[in-house]
C-alpha positions as CSV (number, residue, x, y, z in Angstrom):
1,M,0.0,0.0,0.0
2,N,1.5,3.3,-1.0
3,K,1.9,6.1,1.5
4,K,-0.9,8.2,0.0
5,L,-3.4,5.4,0.0
6,F,-2.5,4.5,3.6
7,I,-3.0,8.1,4.7
8,S,-6.4,8.2,3.0
9,F,-7.5,5.0,4.7
10,C,-6.5,6.3,8.1
11,F,-8.4,9.5,7.5
12,V,-11.6,7.6,6.6
13,L,-11.2,5.3,9.6
14,F,-10.8,8.3,11.9
15,A,-13.8,10.0,10.5
16,L,-16.0,6.9,11.0
17,V,-14.8,6.5,14.6
18,F,-15.3,10.2,15.3
19,S,-18.8,10.1,13.8
20,F,-19.7,7.0,15.9
21,S,-18.5,8.7,19.0
22,L,-20.9,11.7,18.3
23,T,-24.0,9.5,17.8
24,T,-23.5,6.9,20.5
25,P,-24.7,7.7,24.1
26,V,-22.1,8.1,26.7
27,Q,-22.3,5.9,29.7
28,A,-23.4,7.9,32.8
29,D,-21.6,7.5,36.1
30,T,-23.4,5.0,38.4
31,F,-23.3,5.8,42.2
32,I,-22.2,2.9,44.4
33,F,-22.7,3.0,48.1
34,N,-19.6,2.1,50.2
35,N,-20.4,3.7,53.6
36,N,-22.5,2.5,56.5
37,L,-25.1,5.1,57.5
38,R,-27.3,5.5,60.5
39,A,-29.7,8.1,62.0
40,G,-28.0,11.3,63.0
41,V,-25.0,11.2,60.5
42,I,-24.4,13.8,57.9
43,N,-22.8,12.4,54.8
44,P,-23.0,13.0,51.0
45,D,-24.1,9.3,50.6
46,V,-27.3,10.2,52.5
47,K,-28.4,12.5,49.7
48,E,-27.9,9.7,47.1
49,L,-29.7,7.3,49.4
50,Q,-32.7,9.7,49.7
51,N,-32.7,10.1,45.9
52,F,-32.8,6.3,45.5
53,F,-35.8,6.0,47.8
54,N,-37.7,8.9,46.2
55,T,-37.3,7.6,42.7
56,N,-38.1,4.0,43.7
57,G,-41.3,4.6,45.6
58,F,-40.1,4.8,49.2
59,I,-40.8,8.4,49.6
60,V,-38.7,10.2,52.2
61,A,-40.8,13.4,52.2
62,N,-43.7,14.6,50.1
63,S,-42.4,18.2,50.2
64,G,-39.6,20.2,51.7
65,P,-36.2,18.8,52.8
66,G,-35.8,15.2,51.8
67,S,-38.4,15.3,49.0
68,L,-37.6,14.6,45.4
69,G,-35.2,17.3,44.1
70,Q,-34.6,18.6,47.7
71,E,-32.6,15.7,49.1
72,T,-30.2,16.5,51.9
73,T,-27.0,15.0,53.4
74,K,-28.6,14.6,56.9
75,F,-29.8,11.1,57.9
76,G,-33.0,12.0,59.9
77,S,-36.2,10.2,61.0
78,F,-37.8,10.5,57.6
79,T,-34.8,8.8,55.9
80,E,-34.8,6.1,58.6
81,T,-38.5,5.4,58.1
82,A,-38.1,5.1,54.3
83,L,-35.1,2.7,54.9
84,I,-37.1,0.5,57.2
85,K,-39.9,0.3,54.6
86,F,-37.4,-0.7,52.0
87,Q,-35.8,-3.3,54.3
88,I,-39.3,-4.8,55.0
89,A,-40.2,-4.9,51.3
90,N,-36.9,-6.6,50.5
91,K,-37.1,-9.0,53.5
92,I,-33.9,-7.6,55.0
93,T,-33.6,-8.4,58.7
94,P,-33.4,-6.8,61.1
95,A,-35.4,-4.0,59.5
96,V,-34.3,-1.4,62.0
97,G,-33.3,1.5,59.7
98,Y,-29.5,0.8,59.8
99,F,-27.8,1.1,56.4
100,G,-25.1,-1.6,56.6
101,P,-23.4,-4.1,54.4
102,I,-26.5,-6.2,53.7
103,T,-28.8,-3.3,52.7
104,R,-26.0,-1.6,50.8
105,G,-25.4,-4.8,48.8
106,V,-29.1,-5.1,47.9
107,I,-29.4,-1.5,46.8
108,N,-26.1,-1.6,44.9
109,K,-27.3,-4.7,43.1
110,K,-30.5,-3.0,42.1
111,I,-28.6,0.1,40.8
112,D,-26.4,-2.1,38.7
113,S,-29.4,-4.1,37.4
114,V,-31.3,-0.9,36.6
115,A,-28.2,0.7,35.0
116,S,-28.0,-2.3,32.6
117,M,-31.7,-2.3,31.8
118,E,-32.6,1.3,31.2
119,C,-33.8,0.6,27.6
120,K,-37.0,0.8,25.6
121,A,-37.9,-2.3,23.7
122,G,-35.9,-2.4,20.4
123,D,-33.2,0.2,21.6
124,L,-29.6,-0.6,20.9
125,F,-28.4,1.6,23.7
126,S,-29.8,3.0,27.0
127,S,-31.0,6.5,26.7
128,I,-29.8,7.1,30.2
129,T,-26.5,5.3,30.7
130,G,-25.4,4.7,27.1
131,L,-24.9,1.0,27.9
132,P,-25.8,-1.5,25.1
133,C,-29.2,-3.2,25.2
134,S,-27.9,-6.6,24.4
135,T,-31.3,-8.3,24.6
136,V,-34.9,-7.5,23.9
137,L,-36.4,-6.7,27.3
138,T,-39.9,-7.7,28.7
139,F,-41.4,-5.1,30.9
140,P,-44.1,-5.3,33.6
141,A,-47.7,-4.6,32.5
142,G,-48.3,-0.8,32.0
143,C,-44.5,-0.2,31.4
144,T,-42.7,0.6,28.1
145,S,-39.3,0.7,29.9
146,N,-37.8,-0.1,33.3
147,L,-38.1,3.5,34.2
148,G,-40.9,5.0,36.3
149,F,-44.1,3.2,37.3
150,S,-46.8,1.1,35.7
151,S,-49.7,3.1,34.4
152,T,-52.1,0.2,35.2
153,T,-50.7,-1.2,38.5
154,G,-48.7,1.6,40.0
155,F,-45.8,-0.9,40.6
156,S,-42.2,0.1,40.0
157,C,-41.2,-0.7,36.4
158,A,-37.7,-1.4,37.6
159,T,-38.4,-3.8,40.4
160,G,-42.0,-5.0,39.7
161,L,-42.7,-4.8,43.5
162,P,-46.2,-3.9,44.7
163,K,-47.3,-1.1,47.0
164,I,-47.2,-1.4,50.7
165,R,-50.2,-0.5,52.8
166,G,-49.9,2.2,55.5
167,G,-48.0,4.8,53.6
168,G,-45.0,2.9,52.3
169,S,-44.8,2.1,48.6
170,V,-42.6,0.6,46.0
171,G,-45.0,2.1,43.4
172,H,-45.6,5.7,42.9
173,V,-49.1,5.6,44.6
174,A,-48.9,5.4,48.4
175,I,-51.9,3.9,50.2
176,Y,-53.1,5.2,53.5
177,S,-55.4,3.9,56.2
178,L,-58.2,6.0,57.7
179,T,-59.4,4.7,61.0
180,Y,-62.3,6.2,62.9
181,T,-63.3,5.0,66.4
182,A,-65.9,6.2,68.9
183,G,-65.1,7.2,72.5
184,A,-67.5,6.5,75.4
185,H,-71.2,7.3,74.8
186,G,-71.3,7.1,71.0
187,S,-70.7,5.1,67.9
188,I,-69.5,5.5,64.3
189,T,-71.6,5.0,61.1
190,G,-69.8,4.6,57.8
191,T,-66.8,2.6,56.8
192,S,-63.9,2.3,59.2
193,P,-61.1,1.6,58.5
194,Q,-60.8,2.9,54.9
195,T,-57.9,2.7,52.5
196,V,-57.3,5.5,50.0
197,N,-54.6,6.3,47.5
198,H,-52.3,9.3,48.0
199,G,-54.1,12.5,47.3
200,S,-57.5,10.8,47.1
201,D,-60.6,11.3,49.3
202,G,-62.1,9.1,51.9
203,T,-65.8,8.4,52.4
204,A,-68.1,10.1,54.9
205,V,-68.3,8.8,58.5
206,T,-70.7,10.1,61.2
207,A,-70.2,10.2,64.9
208,V,-73.5,9.3,66.5
209,S,-74.1,10.1,70.2
210,D,-75.9,7.8,72.6
211,I,-79.2,9.1,74.1
212,G,-78.3,11.8,76.7
213,F,-75.0,12.8,75.1
214,S,-73.7,15.0,72.3
215,F,-70.8,14.8,69.8
216,I,-68.1,17.2,70.9
217,N,-65.2,16.8,68.4
218,W,-62.6,14.4,67.0
219,S,-59.4,13.8,68.7
220,D,-57.5,15.9,66.1
221,G,-59.7,18.9,67.0
222,S,-62.0,18.7,64.0
223,T,-65.7,19.3,64.7
224,A,-66.9,18.2,61.2
225,N,-69.7,15.7,61.5
226,P,-70.3,14.0,59.2
227,R,-66.6,13.9,58.4
228,T,-64.9,13.3,55.0
229,D,-61.1,13.4,54.8
230,T,-60.0,14.8,51.4
231,S,-56.7,14.9,49.5
232,V,-55.2,12.4,52.0
233,T,-51.4,12.4,52.3
234,N,-51.0,10.5,55.6
235,N,-52.5,7.8,57.7
236,I,-55.4,9.2,59.9
237,S,-56.5,7.6,63.1
238,V,-59.0,9.7,65.2
239,T,-61.5,9.1,68.0
240,A,-64.9,10.8,68.3
241,N,-65.4,12.5,71.7
242,F,-68.9,12.6,73.3
243,A,-70.1,14.4,76.5
244,W,-73.2,15.4,78.2
245,I,-74.0,19.1,77.8
246,C,-77.0,21.1,79.0
247,G,-79.8,20.7,76.6
248,D,-79.1,16.9,76.2
249,T,-81.5,14.4,77.8
250,L,-80.6,13.5,81.4
251,I,-80.9,9.8,82.1
252,D,-81.4,9.1,85.8
253,S,-79.2,6.1,86.5
254,R,-81.3,5.2,89.5
255,D,-84.4,4.2,87.5
256,A,-83.5,5.0,83.8
257,Q,-86.1,7.8,83.6
258,L,-85.4,10.5,81.0
259,Y,-85.5,14.2,81.7
260,P,-85.1,17.0,79.2
261,T,-82.8,19.8,80.3
262,V,-82.6,23.5,79.4
263,L,-80.0,26.2,79.9
264,I,-81.5,29.4,81.2
265,G,-78.9,32.1,81.6
266,T,-76.1,30.3,83.3
267,Q,-78.3,27.8,85.0
268,C,-79.0,24.3,83.7
269,W,-82.5,23.1,84.8
270,M,-84.5,19.9,84.4
271,A,-87.3,20.8,82.1
272,K,-89.6,18.3,83.6
273,N,-90.8,17.6,87.2
274,L,-88.8,14.9,89.0
275,N,-90.6,11.5,89.3
276,I,-88.4,9.3,91.4
277,G,-89.4,6.9,94.2
278,T,-92.1,4.5,95.3
279,R,-95.6,5.7,95.4
280,I,-97.4,5.6,98.7
281,D,-101.0,6.4,99.5
282,S,-101.7,9.9,100.8
283,C,-103.6,8.5,103.8
284,N,-103.2,5.6,106.1
285,T,-106.9,4.7,105.7
286,S,-108.5,4.3,102.3
287,G,-111.2,6.6,101.1
288,V,-111.4,9.9,99.2
289,G,-110.3,12.9,101.2
290,C,-108.8,11.0,104.2
291,P,-112.1,10.6,106.1
292,S,-110.3,9.7,109.3
293,N,-108.0,12.7,108.9
294,D,-105.1,10.2,109.0
295,P,-102.5,11.5,106.5
296,Q,-99.6,9.1,105.8
297,N,-96.3,11.0,105.9
298,Q,-93.4,10.0,103.8
299,G,-90.7,8.1,105.7
300,D,-87.0,8.8,106.2
301,Y,-85.1,9.4,103.1
302,S,-82.6,6.7,104.2
303,G,-85.4,4.2,104.0
304,G,-85.9,4.8,100.3
305,I,-87.4,7.6,98.3
306,Q,-91.2,7.8,98.5
307,K,-93.6,10.0,96.5
308,Y,-97.3,10.9,96.3
309,C,-99.2,10.9,93.0
310,Y,-102.1,13.2,92.6
311,D,-105.3,11.3,93.6
312,D,-103.1,8.3,94.4
313,D,-102.9,7.6,90.6
314,D,-99.6,6.5,89.2
315,A,-100.5,7.9,85.8
316,N,-100.5,11.4,87.3
317,C,-96.9,11.0,88.4
318,T,-96.0,9.9,84.9
319,A,-97.6,13.1,83.5
320,Y,-96.9,15.7,86.2
321,G,-94.1,14.2,88.3
322,G,-94.1,13.1,91.9
323,L,-95.2,15.1,95.0
324,Y,-92.7,15.2,97.9
325,Q,-92.8,16.5,101.4
326,W,-90.0,18.9,102.2
327,H,-87.8,16.5,104.2
328,M,-88.0,13.9,101.5
329,S,-87.0,16.4,98.8
330,M,-84.0,17.4,100.9
331,G,-83.0,13.9,101.6
332,F,-83.6,14.2,105.3
333,P,-85.2,12.1,108.1
334,Q,-88.9,12.6,108.6
335,T,-88.2,14.6,111.9
336,C,-86.9,17.4,109.8
337,D,-90.4,18.4,108.9
338,A,-90.9,19.4,112.5
339,H,-89.4,22.5,114.0
340,D,-85.7,21.4,113.7
341,D,-82.8,23.3,112.2
342,T,-80.0,21.2,113.7
343,S,-78.1,18.2,112.3
344,P,-79.1,16.2,110.3
345,C,-81.5,18.9,109.1
346,I,-79.0,21.4,108.0
347,V,-79.2,22.4,104.3
348,S,-76.0,22.7,102.4
349,S,-75.2,25.2,99.6
350,S,-75.8,22.4,97.0
351,Q,-78.3,20.1,98.7
352,Q,-78.6,17.0,96.5
353,G,-81.6,15.7,98.2
354,I,-83.6,13.4,95.8
355,C,-81.8,14.7,92.7
356,P,-79.5,12.6,90.6
357,T,-75.8,12.8,91.2
358,G,-74.4,16.0,89.9
359,W,-77.7,17.8,90.5
360,H,-79.2,19.5,93.5
361,M,-82.4,21.0,95.0
362,P,-82.4,24.8,94.2
363,S,-82.0,27.3,96.9
364,D,-84.1,30.4,97.3
365,N,-81.3,32.5,95.7
366,E,-81.1,30.2,92.7
367,W,-84.8,30.5,92.2
368,I,-84.5,34.3,92.5
369,A,-81.6,34.3,90.0
370,L,-83.9,32.5,87.5
371,G,-86.5,35.1,87.9
372,D,-84.0,37.9,87.6
373,Y,-82.7,36.6,84.3
374,L,-86.2,36.3,82.8
375,S,-87.4,39.6,84.2
376,V,-87.9,42.6,81.9
377,D,-86.6,44.9,84.6
378,G,-84.3,42.7,86.5
379,Q,-86.6,42.4,89.4
380,G,-88.5,39.2,88.4
381,G,-87.2,37.3,91.4
382,S,-88.1,39.8,94.0
383,G,-91.9,39.8,93.6
384,D,-94.8,38.9,91.4
385,V,-93.9,41.4,88.6
386,N,-93.9,41.4,84.9
387,D,-94.2,38.2,82.9
388,V,-91.6,35.8,84.4
389,G,-94.2,33.3,85.3
390,G,-95.6,33.3,81.8
391,K,-92.1,32.6,80.4
392,L,-91.9,29.5,82.6
393,K,-95.3,28.0,81.9
394,E,-96.2,25.6,79.1
395,A,-98.4,27.2,76.6
396,G,-102.1,26.4,76.1
397,T,-104.7,24.7,78.3
398,I,-103.9,21.0,78.0
399,N,-101.8,21.1,81.2
400,W,-103.1,24.4,82.6
401,E,-106.6,25.4,83.4
402,S,-107.9,28.2,81.2
403,P,-107.1,31.0,80.7
404,N,-103.3,30.3,81.4
405,V,-102.2,33.9,81.1
406,C,-98.6,34.4,80.0
407,D,-98.5,38.2,79.4
408,D,-99.5,40.8,81.9
409,G,-100.7,43.2,79.2
410,T,-97.8,45.7,79.4
411,S,-95.0,46.1,76.9
412,P,-92.9,44.1,75.9
413,T,-95.2,41.2,75.2
414,A,-94.2,37.9,76.7
415,T,-94.5,34.5,75.1
416,C,-95.6,31.5,77.0
417,N,-92.7,29.1,77.9
418,S,-90.1,31.2,76.1
419,S,-87.6,29.8,78.6
420,N,-88.5,26.1,77.7
421,F,-88.8,25.5,81.4
422,D,-92.2,23.7,80.7
423,A,-93.9,24.2,84.0
424,L,-97.3,22.4,84.2
425,G,-100.4,23.2,86.1
426,A,-100.0,20.5,88.8
427,P,-101.7,20.9,92.2
428,G,-99.9,19.5,95.3
429,R,-101.0,17.3,98.2
430,W,-102.3,19.0,101.3
431,F,-100.9,18.4,104.8
432,D,-104.0,16.6,105.9
433,G,-103.7,14.0,103.1
434,T,-106.2,15.6,100.7
435,F,-105.6,16.6,97.0
436,P,-106.9,20.1,96.4
437,G,-107.8,21.4,93.0
438,H,-108.0,19.3,90.0
439,L,-106.0,18.4,86.8
440,P,-105.0,20.4,85.0
441,D,-104.8,23.0,87.7
442,T,-104.4,26.8,87.9
443,G,-101.2,26.6,89.9
444,A,-97.8,24.9,90.3
445,S,-95.5,24.9,93.3
446,F,-91.8,23.8,93.6
447,W,-89.8,23.3,96.7
448,S,-86.7,25.4,97.5
449,T,-84.1,24.6,100.2
450,L,-85.2,27.7,102.2
451,F,-87.1,27.0,105.5
452,D,-88.2,28.9,108.5
453,P,-86.1,27.9,111.5
454,D,-88.8,29.3,113.9
455,T,-91.7,27.3,112.5
456,T,-92.5,24.0,110.8
457,D,-92.7,25.9,107.4
458,A,-90.5,25.8,104.3
459,C,-90.5,27.9,101.2
460,S,-91.7,27.2,97.6
461,V,-91.9,28.9,94.3
462,G,-95.4,29.5,92.9
463,L,-96.9,30.0,89.4
464,D,-100.5,30.8,88.6
465,G,-102.5,30.1,85.5
466,A,-104.6,33.2,86.1
467,D,-101.7,35.6,85.7
468,A,-98.1,35.8,84.4
469,A,-96.6,36.4,87.8
470,Y,-93.8,34.6,89.4
471,Y,-93.8,34.0,93.2
472,P,-90.3,33.4,94.5
473,P,-89.6,31.6,97.8
474,T,-89.7,33.9,100.8
475,I,-90.2,33.3,104.5
476,A,-93.2,35.5,104.4
477,S,-94.9,33.0,102.0
478,S,-93.7,29.8,103.6
479,I,-96.0,26.7,104.0
480,Y,-96.1,23.5,106.0
481,R,-93.2,21.2,105.3
482,T,-95.6,18.2,105.3
483,V,-97.4,19.3,102.1
484,G,-96.5,17.6,98.9
485,F,-95.0,19.8,96.1
486,S,-93.2,19.2,92.8
487,A,-89.4,19.1,92.6
488,R,-87.1,20.5,89.9
489,C,-83.4,19.8,90.0
490,L,-80.6,22.2,89.1
491,K,-77.2,21.2,87.7
492,D,-74.3,21.5,90.1
């Protein structure tokens, strides 16, 4: 070969080689892990490890430091959690979040495997690494390469591994658990637990309170009810909290009777007359009107709660509540209906008496405070003025004798039972054992804790169907302690 021909050959060969080098992809550098890592360390390898997890479905963080594109060199709790999920998915034990030789080996092998496989079907060379695609590859369903995730299953196209419930994932779609439980005094309707994909919405659940209680909130502070968690990005586990609040039905644990309640000002009242105890006849001898003038007094409270029913008829107790002598309503011995103001007949500031636990018989000052709140001029508790009585009485003439006046005719106009106290026209039982009046009656009387220490009298609150007045308890208007009156309880 002459010199000129040789030079021409070399030139052509060089041109071919140069041209091939321009069109053939260049192999990218592949990171290999060589260092052991644990929580708390700061090392450049941590950034590479976070990137591996974020691009293979074991998300370190959804946003901020540690998220895809914002990886850091600090091995924190998020990195440790992602590592543990990876170890569990790859059956590496112990799965404790330590990046040692075993886990390093598994990840390095995956990196090497992926680096040799980053090809589309039919490609001669990888578009990422430039390595030759020596064989025609078969990819998982929904994948056209070993990059990214399946469009049909969400699994990793590189590993083919499935998603892990509870927030971990080898695929790009994390699955979260939504768990809703009920605290005491309630239940949950709707599906619990639920599983939802990252960013998706759960279905509605409702916290349902038991009778006598109200839903307050969820343990995470939410008051939504029904509740639907939307755009979910984390596991959610919450408990519905329930409690009794004024306005709920009161269930008397002693006999399971139900009492509505009402908040008037700052006072929480029963909105129904108390009806607790065993009915006894009003007289020791049978016959209408106690012909032998032989009234039967209620016994000591310690012997069990006793009550009278109007006309000795249980149905009247059901409708209008029981009738109690003063000592019984206070929870005292029978002797306290006599002239006695010494122990055990001393009234406390919150005298429970026959009321359920957490409730008490109202004092004169508490009855007066009720009247003051409802009074137009602030004096409703100091005398029979304005329309306070009308605001406490049930409207109409079903449980009051006509005319049941609720407005005194002066401005402003009062509305019957605007307080929702629901007072009924219920006559009492007289000290001689007789039942005066009739049902429905023109009046209603309720015991207070106030009594006259110089007599055998105690003090009650009075309402009258013939006017809208309110008659608060005073010594001047006291009455025998042995009469039978209605009882209303006040929340402690």
